[in-house]
C-alpha angles and dihedrals in degrees: 000000000000088000094058094047090051095046089049090054090048092051090048096048091046088053093050091047090050091052092050091051095044095043098077092051093045090050091049092051089048090053092051092050090048092051092056093044098075133029116267099255095065120092102243090053091051092050093049091046086057091053095049099039 
């Protein structure tokens, strides 16, 4: 039983670490997508441009 509990904790910790490592890249890709979504003069595109540049 102890083995199963420790493996569950290791799997959970690994999943959290993977999410933390993937999140910045996913956020960057989302900002690139949002920048191309609207023409440049509109406010959301300007805000995203500041994040990317």
